[in-house]
N, C-alpha and C positions, 0 to 999 in steps of 0.2 A: 349503283348507289353505294354499295358497300365499299367499292374501290375508292369512290369519291370521298367517303367519310375517312378512310385511311389516309388519303392525301391531305385532307384538311387537318387531321390529328397530327400528322407529321409536321406540318407547317407550324401548328401551334406549339408543339414541343420544341422545335428548333428556335422559336422566338423566346421561350422562357429559360432555356438552358444557358448558363453563363458561357460567355464567349470562350473562356480559357479551356472549357471542357471539350470544345470541338478541336479538331486537329489543326488549328491555325498556328502557323509558326510565329514565334516571338523572339526577341533578342535576349542575350544572356542577362543583361541588366534587368529586363522585364521579368525574366524567369526567377531571378533572385528576389526581386521585389514581391512577386506573387507568392513565393514560398514563405518569405518573411511575414507578409501580411496574414497568411493563413496560420502560421505558427503563433502569431500574436493573438489571433482569435481563439486558438486552442488553449492558450495560456489563460485567457479570460474565462473560458469555460471551466478550466481547472480551479481558478480562483473562486468562482461561484460555487462549485461543488465542495470545495474545502470550507467555505463559509457556512454552507448548509450543514455539512458534517460536524463542524465545530459547534454550531448552535444546538444541534440534536444531542451531541455528547454532553455538553454543559448542562442542558436541561435534565438529562438522565442522571448525571452526577448530583445535581441539586435534589432530585427525588430520592436518591439513595441517602443523601445527607439527612433529609427530613426523617426518613425511616430510622436511621441510626440515632438521631437525636431524641426522637419520641419513644423509642423502645430500646431494650437492651441490644447491644451489638452482638451479632452471632457470626462465627466464622463462615458457616455454610451459607449464611445470608449474603455474603460477599459475592456469591455466584451471580447475583443480579447485576452487580457492577461489572463483573468480568464479561457477561453476555453483552452488556451495552458497549463496552470497549471493543469487543470482538466485532460487533456490528459496525462500529466506527472504522476499524481497520479494513474490513471488507469493502466498505463504501469508498474509502480512499484508494484502495488498491484498484477498484474498478475504474475510478477516474484516471488513475495513472496509466492503466491499460489503454484507455481511449485516447489519452494524450499522445502516447507513443504511436499507436496504430494509425490514428488519423493524421498526425503530423507527417508520418512516413508516406501515407497515401497522397497527401497534399503536395509534398515535395516531389514525388514521382510525377504527378500531373503537370507540375511546372516544368520539370526537365523534359517530359514527353513533348510538351508544346515547343520547347526549345529545339529538341532533336528533329521534330517534324518528319518522323518516319525513318530517319537514318541514325542508328545507334551512336551515341556520343563517344568520342575517343578520349575526351578529357572532361571531367566534371568541373563546374565552377568552384573555385576555392571556397567561396562563401557558403556553399552547401555541402562541403566535404565533411566527413567525420574526422575531427581533429581539433586542436586548439583554435578557437575563434570561429569554427564552423557552426552553422545553424543548429545541428543536432546537439552539440555540446552546450551552446548558448541556451537552448530550450531546456535542457536538463538542469543547467545551473539556475535559471530563472525559476523553474519548478521547485528546485531545492530550497530556494529562499522562501517561497510561499509555504512549503511544508514546514520549514523550521519555525516560522512565525506561528503557524497554526498549532504545532505541537508544544511550543513553549507555553502558549496560553492554556492548553489542556493539562499539561503536566503541573503547572502552577496550581491549577484548580484541584488536581488530585492530591497535591501535597497538603492543601487546606483540609481536604477530606480526612486524610490520615491524622492530622492534628486534632480534628474534631473528635475522632474516635478515641484518641488518647485522653482527651479532656473529659469525655462523657462516660467512659467505661473503664474503671480501674483495672490496670494490668493488660488492657487490650492494645493491639497494634494493627495498623493497616498501612501497607505501602503499595503504591500502584504507579507504574511508569509505562507510557507508550512511546514508541519511536515511529517515525514515518516508515511505511513499507518501502522496500527497495524499488527504485524506478526501473523501468524496462529500458534497455538499449534499443535504438532503432537506426535504420539506415535506408537509403533509397538511391535509385538511379533513374534514368529515363525508362528503364525496362521493368523495374521491380521496386517495391517498397515493403519493408517488413520490420518486425520488432521481436525481441527475444528476452526471456527471463529464465536464467538457469540458477538464480540465487536461492539459497536456503538460508532463511534469516529468522532470528528471534526478535520480535518487535513489540511484545506485550508481556509484562511481568507484574504479578500481583502476589502479595503474601498477606496473611491474616492469622491472628491467634488471640486467644484470651487467657490461655494457660500454657505451661511448657509442653503439654501433651496433645493439644488439639490443633496445632498449626497446619496450614495448607499453603501450598505454592501453586500458582497458575502460570503456565508458560504458553505463550501463543506466538504464532508467526506465520510464515508462508514458505511454500516450496514452488516448484515450477508447474505443477498441475494437480488437479483433483484426483481422488482415489488412490493416492500414494500412501504406502505404509511407512510410518516413522516410529522411532524409539526416542522418547523424551526422557532426559535424566536430570537429577539434581544431586549434587555431591556436597555434603556438609563438611566443613573444615574442623571436624572433631579429631580427637587423638587418633582414633581409628576411623578414618573417613566413612561416613554413612552415605550410601548411595541408594536412591530410589529410582526405578525405571517404570515407564508406562508406554504401552503401544497405542498409537492413534492413527487414524486415517484422514487424510486431507479432504476437504470439500471445496466446492466452488472452483475458484482459480488457484487453489492450493492452500487455503487457510487451514489452520489447526489450532486447537487449544487443549492443553492437558492439565488436569488437576492432580497434583501429587500430595500424598499424605492420608488418603482414605484408608489404605491397607497397611500403612506403616507409620510409626510416630516420627515426625520430623522435629529434631531439636531446634531450639532457637539459636541461629548461627548464621554466619555468612556461607553462601552457596555458590558453587560453580554450576552453571546450567549448560546442557548440551542437547542437541537434536541430531540424529543421524538416520540415514536410510539404511535399513538392514541388508539391502541388496549389494551386489558387487558389479561394477565399481560403486562405491558409496560416496555420499556427500554429507557434509556436516556443517553445523553452525553452533556457536557458543556465546555465552553471556555470563553475567554474575549478578547476584541479588542477595537480599538479606531477609531473614525471618526472625523477628524480635518479640 
C-alpha cells in the first residue's frame, strides 16, 4: 500500500510540475523565449516590490513631517527618518538580490533544457553577458524602475527639508537616497549565480539647528554582513576637520553611521568615505553638505 501511494504521488507531482523543469529538450529559440519570459516576470515582481517600498517610505516621511511641523525640530529626532530610509534601502536591496539570483536560475533552467544533458559548446547570443544580452537588458530595465522610484522619494525628501527651514528658524535638514547597487549575474546550462563585491554609499542625511549641534548620517552597503568598516566625514575647513566612526554591517551588508556625537561638525561641505580596515581594503566615497 505504501509503495502504491508513492507511485500515485509521483504521478501527481509530474502532472503539476511545469514541462520546462523536466529534462525535455527544446530548441534554441524556445530556450531564449523561456528565459526572456521568466526575466519579464522577475521584473514585474521587482516593480511591485519597489512600489510597495516607495509607498511605505513616503508614508514614513509624511509622519516625520507632521512631527516636525507640530513640535520643534530636533537634530537627534532626525534619527527616526534615518531609520525609515535605512529600512527602505534594505528592502530594495533584498528585492534586487532576488531579481539577480532568480533570473540566473531561470536562465540556467532554460539552457539546461536546450542542452538536454550535453554541455553546450556555445551559448545563445541573446542570453550572453554583453551588450544586448538578456542579463544586461534585465539590469538596464531594473535601473529605469529604480531611477523612477528614487526620483519620487528624493523629491519628497527635498520638501521635508524645505519644511524644516520654514518652521524652525536656523534649522536645516538634507536627505538623499540613491538606489543600492545591482548585483551582476550570469548563467549557463550548468550553473547560474550572482555576485556583489560593491561597497557603496547610498544614504546621506544631515541636520542642524545651531553651528555646534550638527549630525551627518552615512549609510550604504558592502558585500556581506558582519563586516567591520570605518566611515569618515572630512569638512572643507581651512584645516580639514575629519571625523571617523567604526561600524559593523548587518543583513546583506547594510550599514548606517551617525557622525557628530563625539565631535563638533562645522556647517560645511563634506567629503564622505567608507573603507574596510582589512588588507586588501575596499572603499567608497561621496560628498554632502551640513548647513
